[in-house]
Residue, then its C-alpha position, 0 to 999 in steps of 0.5 A: m851747932i843747934p844740938w850744942l845750943h840745945e844742950f847749952i840752954k838745957d844745962t844753963l837755963g834748965f829749959d828743954l827745947r825738945l823740938l831741937r832734939y829731933i832729927t826730923s825737926r832739924a832736917g825740916v828746918a835745914c831744908i827751909f833754911a837752905f832754900a831761903v839762903s839760896l834765894f837770897v844769895g842767888p842773885r848776888v852770886i849770879r851778878r858776881l859771876i857775870a862781873m868776873k866774866i865766868g861764862q859757859p864756853l860751848r862746843s863749836a858747831e863742828e863738834v856738835h853740829k845741830l846741837a849748836e843751833l839749839h843751844g847757841n843762845k846759852a853761850g856766856t851764861p854764867t857757870m860755876g853756880g854750884i858754889m851756891i849749892v856747896l856753900t848753902v848746904l855746908l852752912s845749913v849742915l854746920l848749923f843744924a847737924d850734930l857735928s860730933n857725928p863722923m859720917v856727917w864730916v865724911v859726907l861733907f868732906v867728899f861733897v866739898g872735895m869734889g866741889i873743889v875738883g869741879m871748881i878747878d875744872d870750871y875755872w880752867k874752862v873759862v880761862r882757856k875758853d875751852s869746854r874740855g877743861i883740865k885733862a881727864s886724867t888729872k881730873m880723875l886722879l883728883q877725884l880718886v884722891v878724894a874718894l880714897s881719903a873718905a874710904i880709908f877713914l870709914y874703913l879705919y875709924p873704929a865707930t864705922s869700921g865694922y858696919i861699913r865693911e858689910l855689903h847689902l843688896p836690895f831684896h835680900k835680908g841681912p848682909v850678902v857679905e859680912d866683911m869685904g875687908w880691904w876690898c871695900l876701899p876700891f868698891f867705895m872709890l868706884v861708887i863715889v867717882g862713878c856717881s860724881n861723873a854720872v851726875n856730871l854727864t846729866d848736867g847738860l840741860d837747864g834744870l835737868a841734873i838738879g831736878c833729878s838730884v832733888t828726888v835722889a836726895l829725898a829718897y836717901a833722906a828716907f834711907c838714912y833716917l830709917v837706917g838710923n832708927q833701930q826699931l823702924g829700920e833693923q827690927y821692922l824693915l830688916i835693913p842695916h842699922s847705924p846710930y850715926a846714919g840718922e843724922l845724915t837725914i839733915v844733910c839730905l834735906a839740906l841738899v833738897g833745899a839748896g837744890l830747889g833754891f838753885l833750880w829757881f835760877n837754873c830752870h829753863p831758860a837758865k840764868v846760871f849753870m852749876g858747872d862741874t862745881g855743883s855736879l861733881a859735888l852732888g854726885g860725890a855726896f849721893a855716893t857717900l850717903a849711899i855708902c854710909s847708909k849701906h844702900e850703895a846698890v840701891l843707888i843704881i835704882v834711885g839714881g836711874v837717870f844718872v845711870m842711864e846717862a852714863a851708860s849711854v856715853i859708855l855704850q856710844v863710845g864702845s860702839v863707835k870704837l868696836r863697830g864704827k857705828r853710833i847707837f844714839r844720835m848723840s850722847p849723853i842720851h838727853h841730847h839724843f832725844e833733843l835731836k829727835g825733835w823733843h823740845e828741851s823743856q820736854v826732855i827735862v820734865r820727862f826725865w824728872m818724872l822718870s827720876l821720881l819713879c826711880a826714887l819711888f821704886g828704890l824706896a819700895t825695895l825697903k819692903l821687898r825683902 
């Protein structure tokens, strides 16, 4: 909307507001705007969720044993607060981004689509008073539908088709595979669904997932800006270039602003939880940003905490089924450290620090080629 307003003022009044032309300016304002709106609507959203009795159901003591004692006081804390993140980011992007950009719409589609899937799951948990939510198969099917829709669009849309089929890896100049063909469809689905579920698994302690999400969003703001800047990106850093990717910087910083705003209420002790509404939406957005900036593989590094959380669950389940023994006291791994005696706030802050280091290492891959 702001880019359109700039053109309107220039054409009708002959006055060129150059500040509105720059991606960096609009991205910065989008971040501040998203943060301010989050602080404004946050108390109202929380009160509304409490009034609707949308409280977080916790697993029983029979299911989680010692963990039930540690988290027992969180029962009834309003969940589905991810609605605040989704709406704030959506409003900020619609105001400050160039809405003629197809990549912006793809990221928003996955972001909102995954948020709706998460909202259905959260609502089902509240209605049935069951922490498991909807069937895992149903949830996975809905996620796959959203991911496949976005993948097909990027694959078929003429402006993105050729660029999106390339496969790039860190520490390597140029594409490893110049044309993945239709194989990029299952690859994109794997990235989107995998990342959304990884963020979802990380969302188990106050502020843990959203704090790590802020560092990932900041890293991808840099990636998207550089990929959209031909001189800095393609010519100097030897990374892929797309004229559409730069505008995604605004989406990334809107995520940062909304994330910080949500963290204001989600930090320990949390007044609201994001639920699957927020975690699935954030994971889907990060994956789509990685695909559109052709830094899918780097997401494993930048989102190292998310990968670690998901891997701990996979390893734990595999070990129990194959060996009949546990590797960790409990998975995801943040609960393992809790049961080892770390205070919840210690786990959160240490994982934040680890996430920041992962983001910095991911950014370092830009020069290590």
